[in-house]
VODOTOR-347191 format. One record per atom (N, C-alpha, C, O): residue number from 1; residue in one letter; atom name; x, y, z. Coordinates in pm, whole numbers, plus 50000, padded with zeros to 5 digits. Layout:
BEGIN
PT   n res atom    c1    c2    c3
PT NUM   A   CA     X     Y     Z
...
END
This chain:
BEGIN
PT   n res atom    c1    c2    c3
PT   1   M    N 22065 26117 39734
PT   1   M   CA 22173 26214 39713
PT   1   M    C 22331 26159 39718
PT   1   M    O 22423 26210 39653
PT   2   K    N 22345 26040 39810
PT   2   K   CA 22468 25978 39793
PT   2   K    C 22499 25937 39682
PT   2   K    O 22611 25952 39634
PT   3   I    N 22387 25869 39615
PT   3   I   CA 22411 25777 39506
PT   3   I    C 22486 25868 39392
PT   3   I    O 22581 25831 39323
PT   4   V    N 22426 25987 39389
PT   4   V   CA 22438 26087 39265
PT   4   V    C 22575 26155 39307
PT   4   V    O 22644 26195 39213
PT   5   A    N 22624 26174 39437
PT   5   A   CA 22774 26229 39465
PT   5   A    C 22860 26122 39437
PT   5   A    O 22958 26153 39370
PT   6   A    N 22848 25981 39477
PT   6   A   CA 22934 25887 39449
PT   6   A    C 22953 25864 39290
PT   6   A    O 23063 25824 39252
PT   7   Y    N 22840 25892 39187
PT   7   Y   CA 22855 25884 39055
PT   7   Y    C 22919 25969 39014
PT   7   Y    O 23004 25949 38926
PT   8   L    N 22889 26112 39078
PT   8   L   CA 22985 26229 39009
PT   8   L    C 23136 26244 39042
PT   8   L    O 23215 26315 38981
PT   9   L    N 23161 26170 39140
PT   9   L   CA 23306 26149 39219
PT   9   L    C 23371 26055 39125
PT   9   L    O 23488 26074 39090
PT  10   A    N 23299 25949 39079
PT  10   A   CA 23367 25845 39004
PT  10   A    C 23374 25886 38856
PT  10   A    O 23460 25841 38781
PT  11   C    N 23278 25976 38817
PT  11   C   CA 23282 26054 38702
PT  11   C    C 23414 26146 38689
PT  11   C    O 23469 26160 38580
PT  12   L    N 23458 26208 38802
PT  12   L   CA 23555 26334 38792
PT  12   L    C 23681 26239 38823
PT  12   L    O 23783 26306 38808
PT  13   S    N 23703 26132 38853
PT  13   S   CA 23820 26036 38878
PT  13   S    C 23852 25983 38741
PT  13   S    O 23964 25933 38731
PT  14   G    N 23772 25984 38628
PT  14   G   CA 23821 25965 38475
PT  14   G    C 23751 25846 38416
PT  14   G    O 23784 25797 38308
PT  15   N    N 23617 25785 38519
PT  15   N   CA 23566 25692 38481
PT  15   N    C 23452 25748 38394
PT  15   N    O 23366 25813 38453
PT  16   T    N 23441 25733 38273
PT  16   T   CA 23316 25785 38191
PT  16   T    C 23176 25725 38215
PT  16   T    O 23072 25789 38198
PT  17   A    N 23181 25578 38261
PT  17   A   CA 23057 25545 38263
PT  17   A    C 23084 25425 38394
PT  17   A    O 23129 25312 38378
PT  18   P    N 23043 25486 38517
PT  18   P   CA 23071 25398 38623
PT  18   P    C 22959 25321 38638
PT  18   P    O 22843 25361 38623
PT  19   S    N 23004 25170 38678
PT  19   S   CA 22886 25069 38731
PT  19   S    C 22838 25105 38862
PT  19   S    O 22891 25195 38927
PT  20   A    N 22728 25029 38907
PT  20   A   CA 22699 24981 39036
PT  20   A    C 22791 24936 39119
PT  20   A    O 22780 24953 39241
PT  21   K    N 22896 24872 39063
PT  21   K   CA 22992 24820 39156
PT  21   K    C 23056 24920 39190
PT  21   K    O 23060 24941 39312
PT  22   D    N 23125 25010 39105
PT  22   D   CA 23201 25132 39130
PT  22   D    C 23161 25215 39222
PT  22   D    O 23239 25273 39297
PT  23   L    N 23037 25229 39225
PT  23   L   CA 22942 25324 39353
PT  23   L    C 22958 25249 39473
PT  23   L    O 22994 25307 39575
PT  24   K    N 22926 25082 39471
PT  24   K   CA 22911 25030 39586
PT  24   K    C 23082 25042 39650
PT  24   K    O 23091 25077 39768
PT  25   S    N 23195 25019 39585
PT  25   S   CA 23322 25049 39615
PT  25   S    C 23346 25189 39695
PT  25   S    O 23408 25196 39801
PT  26   I    N 23296 25283 39638
PT  26   I   CA 23285 25432 39696
PT  26   I    C 23230 25422 39811
PT  26   I    O 23294 25457 39910
PT  27   F    N 23113 25375 39821
PT  27   F   CA 23061 25384 39968
PT  27   F    C 23117 25288 40094
PT  27   F    O 23117 25312 40214
PT  28   S    N 23168 25164 40017
PT  28   S   CA 23248 25076 40138
PT  28   S    C 23371 25162 40146
PT  28   S    O 23429 25114 40244
PT  29   S    N 23443 25256 40104
PT  29   S   CA 23573 25288 40122
PT  29   S    C 23545 25407 40236
PT  29   S    O 23632 25459 40305
PT  30   V    N 23386 25439 40240
PT  30   V   CA 23394 25565 40348
PT  30   V    C 23293 25484 40465
PT  30   V    O 23243 25553 40554
PT  31   G    N 23268 25342 40460
PT  31   G   CA 23188 25294 40540
PT  31   G    C 23050 25316 40534
PT  31   G    O 22986 25294 40637
PT  32   I    N 22988 25357 40429
PT  32   I   CA 22849 25366 40420
PT  32   I    C 22779 25230 40335
PT  32   I    O 22830 25183 40233
PT  33   E    N 22666 25183 40393
PT  33   E   CA 22647 25053 40327
PT  33   E    C 22517 25096 40230
PT  33   E    O 22415 25157 40259
PT  34   A    N 22572 25027 40076
PT  34   A   CA 22492 25093 39996
PT  34   A    C 22335 25009 39969
PT  34   A    O 22313 24892 40000
PT  35   D    N 22243 25099 39907
PT  35   D   CA 22124 25046 39885
PT  35   D    C 22100 24983 39764
PT  35   D    O 22030 25056 39694
PT  36   D    N 22129 24876 39709
PT  36   D   CA 22139 24807 39605
PT  36   D    C 22006 24847 39520
PT  36   D    O 22010 24868 39398
PT  37   E    N 21896 24856 39594
PT  37   E   CA 21757 24886 39497
PT  37   E    C 21777 25034 39433
PT  37   E    O 21758 25056 39314
PT  38   R    N 21811 25116 39512
PT  38   R   CA 21850 25271 39505
PT  38   R    C 21923 25281 39381
PT  38   R    O 21898 25358 39288
PT  39   I    N 22033 25183 39387
PT  39   I   CA 22193 25205 39313
PT  39   I    C 22112 25182 39168
PT  39   I    O 22109 25266 39079
PT  40   E    N 22043 25042 39163
PT  40   E   CA 22002 24990 39053
PT  40   E    C 21903 25087 38979
PT  40   E    O 21910 25098 38857
PT  41   L    N 21818 25151 39044
PT  41   L   CA 21711 25242 38993
PT  41   L    C 21789 25348 38934
PT  41   L    O 21771 25364 38814
PT  42   F    N 21889 25440 39002
PT  42   F   CA 21959 25534 38978
PT  42   F    C 22041 25491 38861
PT  42   F    O 22049 25578 38774
PT  43   M    N 22120 25354 38830
PT  43   M   CA 22192 25299 38714
PT  43   M    C 22078 25311 38583
PT  43   M    O 22108 25371 38479
PT  44   S    N 21977 25260 38599
PT  44   S   CA 21883 25244 38512
PT  44   S    C 21855 25390 38438
PT  44   S    O 21862 25402 38316
PT  45   Q    N 21823 25495 38523
PT  45   Q   CA 21811 25618 38460
PT  45   Q    C 21917 25686 38413
PT  45   Q    O 21878 25775 38337
PT  46   V    N 22043 25682 38425
PT  46   V   CA 22159 25727 38367
PT  46   V    C 22234 25653 38271
PT  46   V    O 22322 25707 38204
PT  47   S    N 22202 25514 38259
PT  47   S   CA 22293 25458 38184
PT  47   S    C 22248 25499 38012
PT  47   S    O 22139 25518 37958
PT  48   G    N 22395 25499 37961
PT  48   G   CA 22389 25527 37816
PT  48   G    C 22395 25704 37798
PT  48   G    O 22409 25752 37685
PT  49   K    N 22385 25790 37918
PT  49   K   CA 22364 25920 37903
PT  49   K    C 22528 26006 37968
PT  49   K    O 22581 25983 38076
PT  50   D    N 22559 26068 37901
PT  50   D   CA 22680 26179 37915
PT  50   D    C 22650 26235 38000
PT  50   D    O 22531 26266 38000
PT  51   I    N 22730 26278 38115
PT  51   I   CA 22742 26315 38269
PT  51   I    C 22714 26478 38202
PT  51   I    O 22618 26542 38245
PT  52   T    N 22786 26526 38117
PT  52   T   CA 22781 26681 38088
PT  52   T    C 22614 26723 38032
PT  52   T    O 22559 26833 38033
PT  53   E    N 22570 26612 37990
PT  53   E   CA 22423 26601 37920
PT  53   E    C 22335 26623 38052
PT  53   E    O 22259 26719 38063
PT  54   L    N 22354 26516 38159
PT  54   L   CA 22289 26534 38270
PT  54   L    C 22290 26663 38356
PT  54   L    O 22191 26711 38410
PT  55   V    N 22407 26707 38362
PT  55   V   CA 22432 26825 38453
PT  55   V    C 22344 26927 38398
PT  55   V    O 22261 26997 38456
PT  56   A    N 22391 26922 38232
PT  56   A   CA 22287 27069 38196
PT  56   A    C 22172 27059 38195
PT  56   A    O 22112 27166 38193
PT  57   A    N 22083 26924 38196
PT  57   A   CA 21971 26886 38191
PT  57   A    C 21915 26944 38359
PT  57   A    O 21803 26988 38382
PT  58   G    N 22012 26932 38445
PT  58   G   CA 21978 26955 38590
PT  58   G    C 21975 27114 38617
PT  58   G    O 21903 27181 38691
PT  59   R    N 22081 27151 38529
PT  59   R   CA 22052 27317 38548
PT  59   R    C 21929 27360 38508
PT  59   R    O 21862 27427 38588
PT  60   E    N 21876 27328 38373
PT  60   E   CA 21765 27380 38326
PT  60   E    C 21665 27365 38423
PT  60   E    O 21599 27467 38441
PT  61   K    N 21626 27244 38510
PT  61   K   CA 21550 27206 38570
PT  61   K    C 21541 27306 38722
PT  61   K    O 21437 27359 38764
PT  62   L    N 21632 27311 38766
PT  62   L   CA 21682 27416 38890
PT  62   L    C 21658 27527 38853
PT  62   L    O 21650 27604 38948
PT  63   A    N 21638 27583 38733
PT  63   A   CA 21632 27756 38700
PT  63   A    C 21481 27758 38714
PT  63   A    O 21428 27862 38751
PT  64   S    N 21412 27659 38689
PT  64   S   CA 21240 27677 38672
PT  64   S    C 21198 27646 38816
PT  64   S    O 21077 27654 38836
PT  65   V    N 21270 27615 38912
PT  65   V   CA 21250 27598 39062
PT  65   V    C 21232 27748 39121
PT  65   V    O 21321 27825 39086
PT  66   P    N 21139 27797 39198
PT  66   P   CA 21121 27909 39245
PT  66   P    C 21180 27905 39397
PT  66   P    O 21145 27830 39488
PT  67   S    N 21277 28004 39399
PT  67   S   CA 21379 28015 39540
PT  67   S    C 21282 28066 39638
PT  67   S    O 21279 28016 39750
PT  68   G    N 21204 28161 39603
PT  68   G   CA 21139 28226 39721
PT  68   G    C 21191 28334 39832
PT  68   G    O 21130 28386 39925
PT  69   G    N 21341 28349 39782
PT  69   G   CA 21387 28443 39891
PT  69   G    C 21366 28564 39830
PT  69   G    O 21307 28638 39909
PT  70   G    N 21391 28624 39712
PT  70   G   CA 21380 28745 39644
PT  70   G    C 21249 28774 39675
PT  70   G    O 21246 28885 39728
PT  71   V    N 21109 28713 39664
PT  71   V   CA 20997 28757 39661
PT  71   V    C 20939 28809 39812
PT  71   V    O 20860 28901 39835
PT  72   A    N 21006 28717 39908
PT  72   A   CA 20947 28754 40042
PT  72   A    C 21008 28922 40087
PT  72   A    O 20954 29011 40151
PT  73   V    N 21158 28913 40013
PT  73   V   CA 21194 29061 40060
PT  73   V    C 21132 29150 40014
PT  73   V    O 21093 29242 40086
PT  74   A    N 21108 29143 39873
PT  74   A   CA 21043 29277 39806
PT  74   A    C 20920 29300 39852
PT  74   A    O 20890 29418 39870
PT  75   A    N 20826 29200 39880
PT  75   A   CA 20698 29229 39955
PT  75   A    C 20698 29302 40066
PT  75   A    O 20631 29399 40100
PT  76   G    N 20807 29223 40134
PT  76   G   CA 20799 29295 40256
PT  76   G    C 20867 29439 40268
PT  76   G    O 20847 29496 40376
PT  77   A    N 20930 29493 40190
PT  77   A   CA 21036 29581 40178
PT  77   A    C 20924 29756 40189
PT  77   A    O 20979 29855 40237
PT  78   P    N 20805 29764 40149
PT  78   P   CA 20699 29866 40121
PT  78   P    C 20666 29880 40295
PT  78   P    O 20698 29973 40369
PT  79   A    N 20595 29758 40330
PT  79   A   CA 20533 29762 40482
PT  79   A    C 20684 29759 40564
PT  79   A    O 20626 29712 40661
PT  80   A    N 20794 29765 40600
PT  80   A   CA 20885 29813 40653
PT  80   A    C 20962 29962 40651
PT  80   A    O 21033 30020 40733
PT  81   A    N 20915 29993 40520
PT  81   A   CA 20984 30163 40497
PT  81   A    C 20943 30250 40610
PT  81   A    O 21026 30314 40673
PT  82   G    N 20817 30253 40637
PT  82   G   CA 20794 30353 40759
PT  82   G    C 20852 30340 40905
PT  82   G    O 20839 30437 40980
PT  83   G    N 20922 30216 40955
PT  83   G   CA 20970 30205 41045
PT  83   G    C 21087 30177 41061
PT  83   G    O 21128 30162 41176
PT  84   A    N 21179 30161 40942
PT  84   A   CA 21297 30132 40918
PT  84   A    C 21394 30214 41002
PT  84   A    O 21470 30145 41070
PT  85   A    N 21408 30343 41014
PT  85   A   CA 21482 30446 41026
PT  85   A    C 21510 30409 41205
PT  85   A    O 21622 30370 41238
PT  86   P    N 21404 30425 41308
PT  86   P   CA 21427 30396 41428
PT  86   P    C 21511 30226 41448
PT  86   P    O 21613 30216 41516
PT  87   A    N 21449 30106 41376
PT  87   A   CA 21508 30002 41427
PT  87   A    C 21633 29992 41371
PT  87   A    O 21708 29906 41418
PT  88   A    N 21671 30060 41283
PT  88   A   CA 21843 30081 41252
PT  88   A    C 21919 30167 41353
PT  88   A    O 22039 30149 41376
PT  89   A    N 21860 30240 41398
PT  89   A   CA 21940 30335 41526
PT  89   A    C 21965 30230 41638
PT  89   A    O 22074 30223 41694
PT  90   E    N 21854 30146 41672
PT  90   E   CA 21848 30080 41796
PT  90   E    C 21970 29974 41757
PT  90   E    O 22042 29950 41854
PT  91   S    N 22002 29914 41653
PT  91   S   CA 22061 29781 41601
PT  91   S    C 22176 29853 41618
PT  91   S    O 22247 29807 41708
PT  92   K    N 22231 29976 41550
PT  92   K   CA 22348 30042 41570
PT  92   K    C 22406 30052 41732
PT  92   K    O 22524 30037 41762
PT  93   K    N 22296 30081 41830
PT  93   K   CA 22317 30120 41951
PT  93   K    C 22374 29958 42024
PT  93   K    O 22456 29963 42116
PT  94   E    N 22329 29844 41982
PT  94   E   CA 22306 29721 42023
PT  94   E    C 22456 29653 41980
PT  94   E    O 22526 29570 42039
PT  95   E    N 22473 29728 41847
PT  95   E   CA 22641 29648 41794
PT  95   E    C 22738 29732 41895
PT  95   E    O 22843 29678 41931
PT  96   K    N 22712 29833 41931
PT  96   K   CA 22831 29918 41989
PT  96   K    C 22856 29840 42131
PT  96   K    O 22968 29811 42175
PT  97   V    N 22726 29812 42196
PT  97   V   CA 22752 29738 42329
PT  97   V    C 22797 29618 42307
PT  97   V    O 22864 29579 42403
PT  98   E    N 22788 29530 42209
PT  98   E   CA 22834 29408 42203
PT  98   E    C 22991 29412 42167
PT  98   E    O 23064 29321 42205
PT  99   E    N 23033 29508 42102
PT  99   E   CA 23195 29512 42060
PT  99   E    C 23263 29518 42205
PT  99   E    O 23349 29437 42241
PT 100   K    N 23210 29630 42290
PT 100   K   CA 23265 29635 42411
PT 100   K    C 23283 29508 42467
PT 100   K    O 23395 29475 42508
PT 101   E    N 23181 29430 42474
PT 101   E   CA 23175 29306 42576
PT 101   E    C 23270 29186 42511
PT 101   E    O 23320 29101 42584
PT 102   E    N 23290 29187 42363
PT 102   E   CA 23365 29127 42309
PT 102   E    C 23521 29148 42328
PT 102   E    O 23605 29060 42343
PT 103   S    N 23544 29299 42324
PT 103   S   CA 23718 29288 42324
PT 103   S    C 23743 29279 42518
PT 103   S    O 23858 29270 42561
PT 104   D    N 23645 29283 42597
PT 104   D   CA 23677 29252 42742
PT 104   D    C 23708 29099 42756
PT 104   D    O 23793 29055 42834
PT 105   D    N 23628 29020 42670
PT 105   D   CA 23646 28883 42716
PT 105   D    C 23766 28839 42611
PT 105   D    O 23764 28718 42590
PT 106   D    N 23864 28907 42546
PT 106   D   CA 23987 28819 42497
PT 106   D    C 24073 28859 42596
PT 106   D    O 24185 28844 42549
PT 107   M    N 24082 28907 42716
PT 107   M   CA 24183 28949 42827
PT 107   M    C 24344 28970 42750
PT 107   M    O 24449 28917 42786
PT 108   G    N 24328 29039 42662
PT 108   G   CA 24455 29095 42606
PT 108   G    C 24529 29001 42483
PT 108   G    O 24624 29043 42417
PT 109   F    N 24468 28866 42466
PT 109   F   CA 24519 28763 42375
PT 109   F    C 24424 28769 42247
PT 109   F    O 24301 28780 42250
PT 110   S    N 24515 28759 42121
PT 110   S   CA 24455 28781 42028
PT 110   S    C 24457 28642 41934
PT 110   S    O 24570 28595 41920
PT 111   L    N 24358 28579 41873
PT 111   L   CA 24383 28480 41783
PT 111   L    C 24470 28510 41696
PT 111   L    O 24501 28404 41642
PT 112   F    N 24544 28619 41639
PT 112   F   CA 24674 28603 41542
PT 112   F    C 24793 28639 41619
PT 112   F    O 24893 28676 41557
PT 113   D    N 24795 28634 41717
PT 113   D   CA 24945 28694 41787
PT 113   D    C 25000 28554 41780
PT 113   D    O 25115 28530 41820
END
């Protein structure tokens, strides 16, 4: 991931075709040791390709990756519907108690005073 970030950083600086030497200089500027084998592997895979095409291809691949967040919520929603009202009432009570405790802790001082 560091190599990809350095490559994108070099592209953002105006270098349309960053070299391995460019990536190594970025790494050395922030005190990171460069892994020559991984840099060479990465450079062999992206050589001759336009950065916008690489990003577009990556977006297409990411779109096909399941995120899982929406499925878990949707599957759990019917099961939780029966007992949701009492749980919501309890959480409101707890929130009120927490607000009082927080107001006592500031001792009259505010972050924005």
